[in-house]
C-alpha positions as CSV (number, residue, x, y, z in Angstrom):
1,M,62.8,29.8,-169.0
2,L,63.3,32.9,-171.2
3,W,66.6,33.7,-169.5
4,L,67.9,30.1,-170.2
5,A,66.8,30.3,-173.9
6,A,68.4,33.7,-174.2
7,R,71.7,32.1,-173.1
8,G,71.5,29.3,-175.7
9,W,69.8,26.5,-173.9
10,Q,67.1,24.4,-175.6
11,V,64.1,24.6,-173.2
12,T,61.1,22.3,-172.7
13,A,58.5,24.2,-170.7
14,A,55.7,22.1,-169.2
15,D,52.5,23.3,-167.5
16,F,49.0,21.8,-167.2
17,A,47.4,25.2,-168.0
18,A,47.1,26.0,-171.7
19,T,46.7,29.7,-170.8
20,A,50.0,29.8,-169.0
21,L,51.7,28.2,-172.0
22,A,50.1,30.6,-174.4
23,H,51.2,33.5,-172.2
24,G,54.8,32.1,-172.1
25,R,54.8,31.5,-175.8
26,A,53.6,35.1,-176.6
27,T,56.2,36.5,-174.2
28,A,59.0,34.5,-175.9
29,E,57.9,35.5,-179.3
30,A,57.8,39.2,-178.2
31,V,61.4,38.9,-177.0
32,G,62.5,37.5,-180.4
33,P,62.2,34.6,-182.7
34,D,65.7,33.4,-181.9
35,I,64.6,32.9,-178.3
36,A,61.1,31.5,-179.1
37,E,62.5,28.8,-181.4
38,R,64.6,27.4,-178.5
39,I,61.5,26.6,-176.4
40,E,59.2,23.6,-176.7
41,W,55.9,24.1,-175.0
42,V,54.3,21.0,-173.4
43,E,50.8,20.9,-171.9
44,A,51.1,18.2,-169.2
45,D,50.1,17.5,-165.7
46,L,53.2,16.9,-163.6
47,A,51.3,14.5,-161.4
48,A,51.6,12.0,-164.3
49,W,53.9,13.4,-167.0
50,T,57.4,12.0,-167.5
51,P,60.1,13.9,-169.3
52,Q,62.4,12.1,-171.8
53,R,64.7,9.8,-169.8
54,D,68.2,11.1,-169.4
55,G,67.2,13.9,-171.8
56,Y,68.2,17.0,-169.9
57,D,71.2,18.7,-168.4
58,L,69.0,20.6,-166.0
59,V,65.5,20.0,-164.7
60,I,64.0,22.9,-162.8
61,C,60.7,22.6,-160.8
62,L,59.5,25.8,-159.1
63,Y,56.7,25.9,-156.6
64,V,54.7,23.1,-158.2
65,H,51.8,21.6,-156.3
66,V,50.5,18.2,-157.5
67,A,47.3,16.4,-156.6
68,G,49.1,13.0,-156.8
69,S,52.3,11.7,-155.2
70,V,55.0,14.4,-154.7
71,E,57.6,11.7,-154.4
72,G,56.5,10.2,-157.7
73,M,56.7,13.5,-159.4
74,V,60.2,14.1,-158.1
75,E,61.3,10.6,-159.2
76,R,59.9,11.1,-162.7
77,L,61.6,14.5,-163.0
78,A,64.9,13.0,-161.8
79,A,64.6,10.3,-164.4
80,G,64.8,13.1,-167.0
81,V,68.2,14.3,-165.8
82,G,71.2,13.0,-167.8
83,R,74.5,11.9,-166.2
84,G,76.2,14.8,-164.6
85,G,73.0,16.9,-164.8
86,T,71.2,18.8,-162.1
87,L,67.7,18.5,-160.6
88,F,66.8,21.9,-159.1
89,L,63.6,22.0,-156.9
90,V,62.3,25.1,-155.2
91,G,59.3,25.0,-152.9
92,H,57.7,26.9,-150.1
93,R,59.4,26.7,-146.6
94,P,57.4,24.8,-144.0
95,V,58.8,27.0,-141.2
96,D,59.3,30.8,-141.2
97,P,63.1,31.2,-140.7
98,A,62.7,34.4,-138.8
99,T,60.1,33.3,-136.3
100,G,60.1,29.5,-136.4
101,A,56.4,29.5,-136.9
102,A,54.7,27.0,-139.3
103,T,53.9,28.5,-142.7
104,A,51.0,27.5,-145.0
105,A,53.4,25.0,-146.5
106,A,53.8,23.1,-143.2
107,G,51.1,20.5,-144.1
108,Q,52.6,19.8,-147.5
109,V,54.8,16.8,-148.3
110,Q,58.5,17.8,-148.1
111,V,60.9,15.9,-150.3
112,S,64.6,15.3,-149.9
113,V,66.1,14.4,-153.2
114,G,69.5,13.5,-151.9
115,V,68.3,10.4,-150.1
116,R,67.2,8.2,-153.1
117,S,68.8,10.0,-156.0
118,P,70.4,8.0,-158.8
119,P,74.2,8.5,-158.9
120,S,73.8,10.9,-161.8
121,I,71.9,13.4,-159.7
122,R,73.7,15.8,-157.4
123,P,72.3,15.8,-153.8
124,A,69.9,18.4,-152.7
125,G,71.5,21.6,-151.6
126,S,74.3,21.6,-154.3
127,W,74.5,23.5,-157.5
128,S,76.8,23.1,-160.5
129,S,77.8,25.7,-163.0
130,P,76.4,25.4,-166.6
131,K,78.3,23.1,-168.9
132,T,81.0,24.7,-171.0
133,G,81.6,24.0,-174.6
134,R,79.6,24.5,-177.7
135,G,77.3,21.5,-177.4
136,R,73.5,22.0,-177.2
137,R,72.3,22.1,-173.6
138,R,68.7,21.1,-172.8
139,V,66.6,22.1,-169.8
140,Q,63.1,21.1,-168.7
141,V,61.3,23.8,-166.7
142,S,58.1,23.1,-164.8
143,M,56.1,26.3,-164.4
144,P,53.8,27.0,-161.4
């Protein structure tokens, strides 16, 4: 999230762990107040939290594990993406690409976003370049 804030993005960083948020906040403040002021820190459980509807140009969810419904989490995160925005999910591979053997993630629920995405969300596997122009860009980042 720091690299996005350093490039002018307004960032909302969500995590259920207060310690992770405190560490992130301290790191951002150490980088500089101009970076730290672009980040809003939200203590929330992604199994239930919903971002502002259509409020973000980019929603990133990296290696998050939830006790509740994974599909529900993805649907809530997707609802936060504004028209023309991007939902970017990264998780663990269920199969080792080199050997074909199952990994520890094999038993986890796998989600394909492209199947039920609203028209404003780009299908899984695609990426769009950042918006151009001088408008404020907002991103929500879910930390592991």
